[in-house]
Backbone as a chain_set.jsonl record, in Angstrom:
{"seq": "MPEKQTAGRDLLGEFAPKFAELNDDVLFGEVWSRENELSPRDRSMITVSALIAGGNFEQLPAHLQRAKANGVTQEEIAEMITHLAFYTGWPKAWSAFNRAKEIFTIEEGE", "coords": {"N": [[-0.516, -18.663, -6.135], [-1.472, -16.055, -3.949], [0.183, -15.161, -0.813], [-1.272, -15.816, 2.228], [-2.89, -13.361, 4.065], [-1.992, -12.275, 7.362], [-1.683, -10.241, 9.04], [-3.593, -8.692, 10.335], [-4.583, -10.457, 12.353], [-2.246, -11.129, 13.587], [-1.421, -8.643, 14.682], [-3.68, -7.508, 15.852], [-5.322, -9.407, 16.696], [-6.168, -10.533, 19.293], [-7.09, -8.099, 20.639], [-8.947, -6.831, 18.896], [-10.713, -8.883, 17.558], [-12.721, -9.329, 15.479], [-12.289, -7.14, 13.67], [-9.678, -7.754, 12.901], [-10.24, -10.221, 11.573], [-11.891, -9.289, 9.504], [-10.015, -7.625, 8.135], [-7.955, -9.533, 7.367], [-9.348, -11.67, 6.063], [-11.501, -10.618, 4.565], [-10.833, -8.012, 3.31], [-8.128, -8.375, 2.447], [-8.373, -11.022, 1.684], [-10.681, -11.513, 0.215], [-11.386, -9.119, -1.315], [-8.768, -8.066, -2.417], [-8.204, -10.296, -3.922], [-9.736, -10.398, -6.134], [-8.851, -10.517, -8.982], [-9.599, -10.635, -11.631], [-11.211, -8.518, -11.898], [-9.836, -6.286, -11.204], [-6.29, -5.705, -11.419], [-3.681, -6.803, -9.271], [-1.541, -4.967, -9.378], [-2.85, -2.656, -10.273], [-4.569, -2.299, -8.051], [-2.714, -1.873, -6.064], [-1.668, 0.685, -6.916], [-3.872, 2.266, -6.62], [-4.505, 2.019, -3.873], [-2.102, 3.03, -2.694], [-2.313, 5.64, -3.571], [-4.729, 6.46, -2.261], [-3.939, 6.259, 0.412], [-1.917, 8.157, 0.578], [-3.455, 10.424, -0.037], [-5.107, 10.61, 1.977], [-3.385, 10.958, 4.08], [-2.319, 8.949, 5.451], [0.201, 7.77, 6.622], [1.379, 5.836, 8.201], [0.541, 3.369, 7.305], [1.592, 3.291, 4.817], [4.31, 2.378, 4.057], [4.121, -0.353, 4.052], [2.336, -0.925, 2.054], [3.648, 0.346, -0.065], [5.676, -1.47, -0.335], [4.244, -3.711, -1.024], [3.178, -2.707, -3.538], [5.498, -2.447, -4.996], [6.229, -5.219, -5.122], [4.133, -5.937, -6.608], [4.728, -5.027, -9.152], [4.855, -2.225, -9.603], [6.841, 0.395, -10.502], [9.761, 2.337, -9.565], [9.946, 4.684, -10.885], [7.25, 5.03, -11.697], [6.01, 5.198, -9.145], [7.271, 7.644, -8.241], [6.123, 9.311, -10.236], [3.361, 9.074, -9.699], [3.16, 10.137, -7.043], [4.208, 12.807, -7.556], [2.131, 13.712, -9.272], [-0.083, 13.465, -7.48], [0.652, 15.412, -5.582], [-0.404, 17.846, -6.434], [-3.069, 17.543, -6.005], [-3.431, 16.63, -3.44], [-1.832, 17.965, -1.755], [1.264, 19.595, -1.045], [2.881, 18.966, 1.328], [1.995, 16.369, 1.929], [2.91, 15.017, -0.259], [5.712, 15.351, 0.062], [6.158, 13.859, 2.394], [5.234, 11.32, 1.488], [7.218, 10.805, -0.5], [9.392, 10.581, 1.099], [8.874, 8.162, 2.394], [8.672, 6.434, 0.126], [11.121, 6.55, -0.995], [12.695, 5.162, 1.11], [11.752, 2.595, 0.623], [12.09, 1.982, -2.126], [14.799, 2.609, -2.644], [16.494, 1.698, -0.645], [15.911, -1.146, -0.669], [16.623, -1.812, -3.291], [19.405, -1.264, -3.168], [20.486, -3.282, -1.703]], "CA": [[-1.542, -18.191, -5.215], [-0.937, -14.987, -3.046], [0.313, -15.506, 0.51], [-2.472, -15.467, 3.071], [-2.646, -12.199, 4.98], [-2.261, -12.55, 8.719], [-1.307, -9.05, 9.749], [-4.716, -8.264, 11.326], [-4.687, -11.427, 13.485], [-0.948, -11.019, 14.294], [-1.288, -7.395, 15.409], [-4.931, -6.967, 16.57], [-6.266, -10.543, 16.866], [-6.783, -10.564, 20.638], [-7.612, -6.93, 21.008], [-10.045, -6.583, 18.033], [-10.674, -10.103, 16.679], [-13.492, -9.04, 14.344], [-11.621, -6.207, 12.824], [-8.641, -8.618, 12.387], [-10.868, -11.129, 10.549], [-12.277, -8.493, 8.334], [-8.799, -7.203, 7.503], [-7.351, -10.614, 6.738], [-10.211, -12.572, 5.219], [-12.41, -9.925, 3.603], [-10.174, -7.004, 2.608], [-6.937, -8.952, 1.767], [-8.691, -12.343, 1.158], [-11.719, -11.514, -0.88], [-11.172, -7.886, -2.248], [-7.521, -8.067, -3.156], [-8.143, -11.496, -4.751], [-10.519, -10.187, -7.296], [-7.892, -10.171, -10.0], [-10.249, -10.55, -12.912], [-11.906, -7.262, -11.94], [-8.719, -5.254, -11.126], [-5.062, -6.422, -11.2], [-2.986, -6.382, -8.007], [-0.736, -3.786, -9.546], [-3.777, -1.484, -10.224], [-5.079, -2.162, -6.692], [-1.672, -1.142, -5.345], [-1.586, 1.987, -7.243], [-5.015, 2.936, -6.007], [-4.298, 1.973, -2.427], [-1.0, 3.961, -2.298], [-2.949, 6.909, -3.769], [-5.697, 6.712, -1.291], [-3.243, 6.372, 1.647], [-1.297, 9.389, 0.449], [-4.488, 11.502, -0.055], [-5.736, 10.61, 3.395], [-2.383, 11.309, 5.03], [-2.184, 7.764, 6.323], [1.556, 7.413, 6.297], [1.761, 4.673, 8.954], [0.219, 2.115, 6.524], [2.147, 3.585, 3.504], [5.419, 1.645, 3.731], [3.67, -1.801, 3.767], [1.587, -0.895, 0.75], [4.663, 0.65, -1.134], [6.39, -2.715, -0.509], [3.334, -4.49, -1.898], [3.198, -2.044, -4.905], [6.778, -2.921, -5.64], [6.13, -6.625, -5.37], [3.04, -6.094, -7.687], [5.316, -4.596, -10.416], [4.924, -0.81, -9.804], [8.272, 0.816, -10.589], [10.222, 3.468, -8.789], [9.561, 5.814, -11.71], [5.768, 5.15, -11.585], [5.705, 5.754, -7.816], [7.589, 9.109, -8.263], [5.155, 10.067, -11.019], [2.173, 9.112, -8.942], [3.309, 11.127, -6.018], [4.23, 14.124, -8.244], [0.741, 14.052, -9.705], [-0.877, 13.63, -6.274], [1.009, 16.633, -4.893], [-1.261, 18.931, -6.871], [-4.447, 17.212, -5.606], [-3.477, 16.227, -1.983], [-0.959, 18.882, -0.956], [2.694, 19.422, -1.143], [3.501, 18.247, 2.496], [1.708, 14.897, 1.897], [3.829, 14.412, -1.226], [7.022, 15.229, 0.634], [6.089, 12.674, 3.322], [5.218, 10.09, 0.718], [8.422, 10.591, -1.127], [10.415, 10.022, 2.081], [8.609, 6.665, 2.647], [9.023, 5.724, -1.071], [12.593, 6.449, -1.06], [13.031, 4.102, 1.909], [11.389, 1.307, 0.007], [12.666, 1.729, -3.457], [16.269, 2.749, -2.808], [17.151, 0.743, 0.32], [15.807, -2.517, -1.198], [17.377, -1.982, -4.506], [20.725, -1.137, -2.925], [20.913, -4.428, -0.955]], "C": [[-0.872, -17.225, -4.189], [-0.761, -15.675, -1.59], [-0.75, -14.986, 1.218], [-2.055, -14.354, 4.055], [-2.982, -12.554, 6.416], [-2.031, -11.311, 9.615], [-2.339, -8.667, 10.888], [-4.684, -9.148, 12.543], [-3.349, -11.252, 14.268], [-0.924, -9.698, 15.241], [-2.479, -7.089, 16.28], [-5.801, -8.167, 16.998], [-6.871, -10.648, 18.21], [-7.492, -9.397, 20.977], [-8.965, -6.599, 20.185], [-10.259, -7.747, 17.076], [-11.687, -9.976, 15.474], [-12.927, -8.197, 13.249], [-10.475, -6.998, 12.102], [-9.056, -9.596, 11.237], [-11.235, -10.364, 9.376], [-11.115, -8.111, 7.435], [-8.219, -8.352, 6.685], [-8.173, -11.356, 5.742], [-11.063, -11.8, 4.256], [-11.586, -8.936, 2.691], [-9.07, -7.677, 1.697], [-7.309, -10.349, 1.239], [-9.607, -12.246, -0.006], [-11.531, -10.276, -1.876], [-10.043, -7.934, -3.072], [-7.394, -9.265, -4.084], [-8.923, -11.395, -6.017], [-9.743, -9.683, -8.534], [-8.445, -10.035, -11.37], [-10.94, -9.115, -13.11], [-10.822, -6.124, -11.976], [-7.451, -5.942, -10.763], [-4.524, -5.965, -9.732], [-2.215, -5.119, -8.108], [-1.694, -2.599, -9.505], [-4.26, -1.155, -8.787], [-4.074, -1.403, -5.847], [-1.548, 0.268, -5.597], [-2.718, 2.859, -6.612], [-4.862, 3.117, -4.508], [-3.271, 2.973, -2.069], [-1.635, 5.375, -2.435], [-3.798, 7.377, -2.645], [-4.961, 6.915, 0.067], [-2.577, 7.733, 1.685], [-2.317, 10.586, 0.58], [-5.018, 11.636, 1.27], [-4.7, 10.883, 4.475], [-2.069, 10.186, 6.027], [-0.892, 7.086, 6.03], [2.032, 6.166, 7.169], [1.676, 3.358, 8.118], [0.98, 2.226, 5.137], [3.338, 2.557, 3.164], [5.118, 0.118, 3.361], [3.077, -1.843, 2.369], [2.647, -0.494, -0.38], [5.381, -0.608, -1.428], [5.494, -3.7, -1.469], [3.198, -4.007, -3.349], [4.45, -2.555, -5.635], [6.736, -4.296, -6.06], [5.062, -6.868, -6.565], [3.56, -5.508, -9.023], [5.28, -3.07, -10.631], [6.416, -0.395, -9.58], [8.545, 2.049, -9.785], [9.775, 4.725, -9.565], [8.087, 6.016, -11.713], [5.398, 5.709, -10.242], [6.015, 7.242, -7.818], [6.571, 9.917, -9.082], [3.748, 10.152, -10.393], [2.156, 10.188, -7.874], [3.391, 12.586, -6.57], [2.863, 14.636, -8.626], [-0.097, 14.348, -8.503], [-0.572, 14.964, -5.493], [0.029, 17.717, -5.133], [-2.738, 18.804, -6.339], [-4.602, 17.056, -4.073], [-2.845, 17.181, -1.146], [0.503, 18.489, -0.993], [3.322, 18.643, 0.145], [3.225, 16.781, 2.389], [2.64, 14.285, 0.819], [5.19, 14.308, -0.721], [7.109, 13.996, 1.556], [5.989, 11.358, 2.603], [6.494, 9.784, 0.014], [9.438, 10.026, -0.143], [10.249, 8.549, 2.244], [9.012, 5.955, 1.38], [10.446, 5.466, -1.338], [13.241, 5.3, -0.261], [12.862, 2.673, 1.244], [12.143, 0.979, -1.262], [14.171, 1.881, -3.541], [16.996, 1.804, -1.889], [17.092, -0.662, -0.271], [16.589, -2.83, -2.416], [18.914, -1.922, -4.278], [21.335, -2.401, -2.18], [21.605, -5.473, -1.843]], "O": [[0.176, -17.554, -3.632], [-1.474, -16.619, -1.248], [-1.196, -13.867, 0.965], [-1.037, -14.423, 4.744], [-4.068, -13.056, 6.705], [-2.187, -11.388, 10.833], [-2.045, -8.399, 12.053], [-4.751, -8.648, 13.667], [-3.362, -11.233, 15.499], [-0.468, -9.725, 16.384], [-2.33, -6.478, 17.338], [-6.869, -7.987, 17.583], [-8.083, -10.852, 18.275], [-8.533, -9.556, 21.614], [-9.953, -6.152, 20.766], [-10.005, -7.602, 15.88], [-11.383, -10.592, 14.453], [-13.064, -8.494, 12.062], [-10.327, -6.921, 10.882], [-8.409, -9.765, 10.204], [-10.897, -10.779, 8.268], [-11.165, -8.229, 6.211], [-8.004, -8.214, 5.481], [-7.694, -11.64, 4.644], [-11.337, -12.314, 3.172], [-11.647, -9.028, 1.465], [-9.065, -7.581, 0.47], [-6.583, -10.842, 0.375], [-9.364, -12.809, -1.073], [-11.527, -10.44, -3.096], [-10.16, -7.866, -4.295], [-6.539, -9.25, -4.969], [-8.78, -12.241, -6.9], [-9.969, -8.582, -9.035], [-7.835, -9.382, -12.218], [-11.186, -8.63, -14.215], [-10.949, -5.15, -12.717], [-7.484, -6.748, -9.833], [-4.898, -4.94, -9.162], [-2.168, -4.301, -7.19], [-1.427, -1.626, -8.799], [-4.354, -0.002, -8.366], [-4.396, -0.5, -5.075], [-1.346, 1.05, -4.668], [-2.512, 3.986, -6.163], [-5.059, 4.201, -3.958], [-3.531, 3.763, -1.161], [-1.511, 6.2, -1.53], [-3.656, 8.485, -2.128], [-5.42, 7.767, 0.827], [-2.648, 8.417, 2.706], [-2.034, 11.595, 1.226], [-5.37, 12.743, 1.676], [-5.049, 11.026, 5.646], [-1.654, 10.379, 7.17], [-0.808, 6.06, 5.355], [3.035, 5.543, 6.819], [2.506, 2.452, 8.183], [0.962, 1.255, 4.381], [3.328, 1.959, 2.088], [5.762, -0.512, 2.522], [3.347, -2.771, 1.607], [2.525, -0.961, -1.512], [5.701, -0.877, -2.585], [5.933, -4.317, -2.44], [3.114, -4.817, -4.272], [4.384, -3.03, -6.769], [7.126, -4.623, -7.18], [5.134, -7.826, -7.335], [2.791, -5.521, -9.983], [5.632, -2.62, -11.722], [7.084, -0.791, -8.625], [7.613, 2.737, -9.368], [9.293, 5.693, -8.977], [7.674, 7.175, -11.732], [4.56, 6.606, -10.165], [5.158, 8.046, -7.45], [6.197, 11.029, -8.711], [3.048, 11.154, -10.535], [1.258, 11.028, -7.817], [2.699, 13.474, -6.072], [2.483, 15.778, -8.363], [-0.774, 15.376, -8.47], [-1.451, 15.532, -4.844], [-0.358, 18.441, -4.215], [-3.492, 19.773, -6.248], [-5.662, 17.29, -3.492], [-3.173, 17.302, 0.034], [0.908, 17.327, -0.977], [4.184, 17.781, -0.021], [4.099, 15.978, 2.714], [3.102, 13.155, 0.98], [5.856, 13.309, -0.991], [8.049, 13.206, 1.468], [6.581, 10.37, 3.037], [6.861, 8.613, -0.086], [10.226, 9.138, -0.468], [11.202, 7.77, 2.245], [9.665, 4.917, 1.491], [10.903, 4.42, -1.798], [14.122, 4.584, -0.735], [13.702, 1.777, 1.33], [12.724, -0.091, -1.446], [14.778, 1.318, -4.452], [17.984, 1.179, -2.274], [18.128, -1.318, -0.37], [17.142, -3.917, -2.584], [19.662, -2.463, -5.092], [22.554, -2.525, -2.067], [22.031, -6.517, -1.351]]}, "num_chains": 1, "name": "protein.A"}
């Protein structure tokens, strides 16, 4: 069973309790748990792609870590970002590569 998500409550619980509840219980509790419909690995690939496309790099490291834990390889991340560069823009790809290198090289070098 996947670990229960508490980031919303931990970071925003007092400030925005409803948003924190939706983040932890609905998005990560209900949507991400629908593994018969879409695997966690596929959800990670989609989420990372959406974050890159939207330029949402603050959330990218956590989702790259999740993608790695869900079985997405360094080679696949590199291919995803290369492919996305042509659809989302070169600067976004560079930014994404910098975040991906941090996750996939530092953790593998430990």
